[in-house]
PADOKOL-868707 format. One record per residue (C-alpha): residue number from 0; residue in one letter; x, y, z. Coordinates in nm, 3 decimals. Example, Ala and Ser with C-alpha at 12.3 -4.5 7.8 and 13.67 -1.06 7.14 Angstrom:
0; a; 1.230; -0.450; 0.780
1; s; 1.367; -0.106; 0.714
// end
This chain:
0; x; 17.096; 27.267; 3.013
1; x; 17.370; 27.136; 3.201
2; x; 17.174; 27.185; 3.518
3; x; 16.885; 26.996; 3.368
4; x; 17.099; 26.695; 3.287
5; x; 17.256; 26.702; 3.627
6; x; 16.908; 26.696; 3.785
7; x; 16.809; 26.417; 3.562
8; x; 17.112; 26.212; 3.659
9; x; 17.049; 26.267; 4.025
10; x; 16.679; 26.170; 4.008
11; x; 16.717; 25.885; 3.761
12; x; 16.819; 25.624; 4.020
13; x; 16.538; 25.735; 4.250
14; x; 16.283; 25.721; 3.970
15; x; 16.416; 25.380; 3.860
16; x; 16.398; 25.245; 4.215
17; x; 16.042; 25.373; 4.247
18; x; 15.950; 25.215; 3.911
19; x; 16.095; 24.881; 4.019
20; x; 15.907; 24.893; 4.349
21; x; 15.580; 24.980; 4.176
22; x; 15.639; 24.710; 3.914
23; x; 15.698; 24.442; 4.179
24; x; 15.401; 24.550; 4.387
25; x; 15.181; 24.552; 4.080
26; x; 15.302; 24.211; 3.971
27; x; 15.239; 24.068; 4.313
28; x; 14.898; 24.231; 4.341
29; x; 14.808; 24.103; 3.995
30; x; 14.921; 23.751; 4.088
31; x; 14.721; 23.750; 4.409
32; x; 14.416; 23.884; 4.234
33; x; 14.435; 23.625; 3.960
34; x; 14.470; 23.349; 4.220
35; x; 14.163; 23.475; 4.398
36; x; 13.981; 23.500; 4.071
37; x; 14.099; 23.151; 3.975
38; x; 13.989; 23.010; 4.311
39; x; 13.656; 23.191; 4.289
40; x; 13.605; 23.062; 3.938
41; x; 13.692; 22.706; 4.048
42; x; 13.445; 22.736; 4.335
43; x; 13.181; 22.872; 4.099
44; x; 13.249; 22.588; 3.853
45; x; 13.226; 22.331; 4.131
46; x; 12.902; 22.484; 4.258
47; x; 12.761; 22.494; 3.906
48; x; 12.866; 22.131; 3.854
49; x; 12.686; 22.033; 4.173
50; x; 12.378; 22.231; 4.066
51; x; 12.395; 22.076; 3.718
52; x; 12.418; 21.726; 3.868
53; x; 12.122; 21.803; 4.094
54; x; 11.930; 21.939; 3.795
55; x; 12.015; 21.622; 3.595
56; x; 11.892; 21.404; 3.880
57; x; 11.572; 21.608; 3.907
58; x; 11.530; 21.586; 3.530
59; x; 11.578; 21.208; 3.539
60; x; 11.331; 21.168; 3.825
61; x; 11.087; 21.396; 3.644
62; x; 11.124; 21.187; 3.328
63; x; 11.072; 20.863; 3.520
64; x; 10.768; 21.013; 3.695
65; x; 10.635; 21.131; 3.361
66; x; 10.687; 20.783; 3.216
67; x; 10.513; 20.627; 3.518
68; x; 10.226; 20.873; 3.484
69; x; 10.193; 20.798; 3.114
70; x; 10.195; 20.427; 3.190
71; x; 9.932; 20.469; 3.463
72; x; 9.729; 20.692; 3.234
73; x; 9.735; 20.433; 2.957
74; x; 9.642; 20.160; 3.208
75; x; 9.363; 20.374; 3.345
76; x; 9.239; 20.450; 2.996
77; x; 9.249; 20.078; 2.915
78; x; 9.060; 19.997; 3.235
79; x; 8.812; 20.273; 3.160
80; x; 8.756; 20.138; 2.809
81; x; 8.712; 19.785; 2.947
82; x; 8.473; 19.918; 3.208
83; x; 8.271; 20.103; 2.946
84; x; 8.264; 19.792; 2.727
85; x; 8.154; 19.583; 3.026
86; x; 7.887; 19.843; 3.109
87; x; 7.763; 19.837; 2.750
88; x; 7.750; 19.456; 2.758
89; x; 7.564; 19.465; 3.089
90; x; 7.315; 19.717; 2.951
91; x; 7.258; 19.493; 2.649
92; x; 7.216; 19.197; 2.883
93; x; 6.969; 19.395; 3.094
94; x; 6.768; 19.484; 2.784
95; x; 6.774; 19.122; 2.667
96; x; 6.668; 19.000; 3.011
97; x; 6.389; 19.257; 3.035
98; x; 6.260; 19.149; 2.693
99; x; 6.286; 18.788; 2.803
100; x; 6.106; 18.873; 3.129
101; x; 5.825; 19.039; 2.935
102; x; 5.793; 18.733; 2.711
103; x; 5.796; 18.501; 3.013
104; x; 5.531; 18.713; 3.188
105; x; 5.312; 18.699; 2.879
106; x; 5.363; 18.322; 2.855
107; x; 5.289; 18.289; 3.225
108; x; 4.972; 18.492; 3.194
109; x; 4.857; 18.288; 2.896
110; x; 4.950; 17.967; 3.080
111; x; 4.765; 18.085; 3.391
112; x; 4.465; 18.170; 3.177
113; x; 4.479; 17.833; 3.005
114; x; 4.547; 17.668; 3.343
115; x; 4.241; 17.830; 3.498
116; x; 4.032; 17.724; 3.201
117; x; 4.184; 17.375; 3.226
118; x; 4.114; 17.374; 3.600
119; x; 3.755; 17.476; 3.525
120; x; 3.731; 17.190; 3.276
121; x; 3.890; 16.948; 3.525
122; x; 3.657; 17.066; 3.801
123; x; 3.356; 17.028; 3.575
124; x; 3.472; 16.679; 3.470
125; x; 3.529; 16.584; 3.835
126; x; 3.179; 16.702; 3.919
127; x; 3.041; 16.502; 3.628
128; x; 3.241; 16.199; 3.745
129; x; 3.109; 16.242; 4.099
130; x; 2.765; 16.276; 3.963
131; x; 2.813; 15.965; 3.753
132; x; 2.945; 15.768; 4.049
133; x; 2.654; 15.850; 4.272
134; x; 2.329; 15.686; 4.157
135; x; 2.060; 15.923; 4.055
136; x; 1.808; 15.979; 4.327
137; x; 1.526; 15.728; 4.286
138; x; 1.175; 15.780; 4.382
139; x; 1.115; 15.640; 4.727
140; x; 0.972; 15.293; 4.719
141; x; 0.636; 15.244; 4.853
142; x; 0.619; 14.988; 5.118
143; x; 0.446; 14.666; 5.022
144; x; 0.210; 14.690; 5.294
145; x; 0.060; 14.992; 5.135
146; x; -0.001; 14.795; 4.819
147; x; -0.170; 14.530; 5.007
148; x; -0.373; 14.790; 5.185
149; x; -0.470; 14.934; 4.852
150; x; -0.564; 14.601; 4.720
151; x; -0.785; 14.534; 5.014
152; x; -0.965; 14.864; 4.994
153; x; -1.049; 14.831; 4.627
154; x; -1.100; 14.462; 4.556
155; x; -1.412; 14.508; 4.356
156; x; -1.271; 14.748; 4.112
157; x; -0.956; 14.554; 4.051
158; x; -0.951; 14.323; 3.759
159; x; -0.788; 13.991; 3.787
160; x; -0.442; 13.979; 3.637
161; x; -0.381; 13.747; 3.354
162; x; -0.039; 13.626; 3.439
163; x; 0.231; 13.786; 3.633
164; x; 0.580; 13.793; 3.507
165; x; 0.850; 13.756; 3.761
166; x; 1.042; 14.072; 3.822
167; x; 1.410; 14.074; 3.743
168; x; 1.613; 14.082; 4.057
169; x; 1.829; 14.388; 4.113
170; x; 2.201; 14.326; 4.129
171; x; 2.436; 14.492; 4.371
172; x; 2.622; 14.669; 4.087
173; x; 2.321; 14.865; 3.982
174; x; 2.253; 14.973; 4.340
175; x; 2.589; 15.122; 4.402
// end
C-alpha cells in the first residue's frame, strides 16, 4: 500500500496540472461558444425585427388598400344604385312618353279626320259661294230683230195689245 500511495503522490501533480489545463480550455471554449451563440442570436433577433417591421409595413399597406377598396366598393355600389334608380326613372318616363305619344296620335288622327271633314265642308261652302257669286246662266236673249220679223210674218193673227206696260230697267247689280 505504500507503493500505491507513493504512485499517487507522484501522479497527483500531473493529474492536477492536466485537470487545470482541461478546465481552462473548457472555460475558454465555453466562453467563445456562448459569444458566438450570443452574436448569432443578436443577428437572428435583428433579422427578425427587420422582417417584423417589413411585415408590419405590408400589413399597414394591406389595411389601407383594403380600406380604399371598401371605400371604392361602397362608392361603386352607390353609383350603381343611382344608375339603377336613374334607369328606372327613365323607363317610367319612356312609358309615360309612349302613352302620351299614343294619346297624341289618336288626337291627331281624330283632328285630321275632323279637319278633312271641315275641309270638305269649307270646300263645299266655297263652291256654294262661287256659285252664288256667279249669276245663274240665263236663257240667251233673242235679238229684237227676230221679234220684229215674227211680227211681220204673222200680222193677221196677232191681236192688238191693249196697253203696254213699260219694262223695268235692269240695274248693274243684278247683272253682275
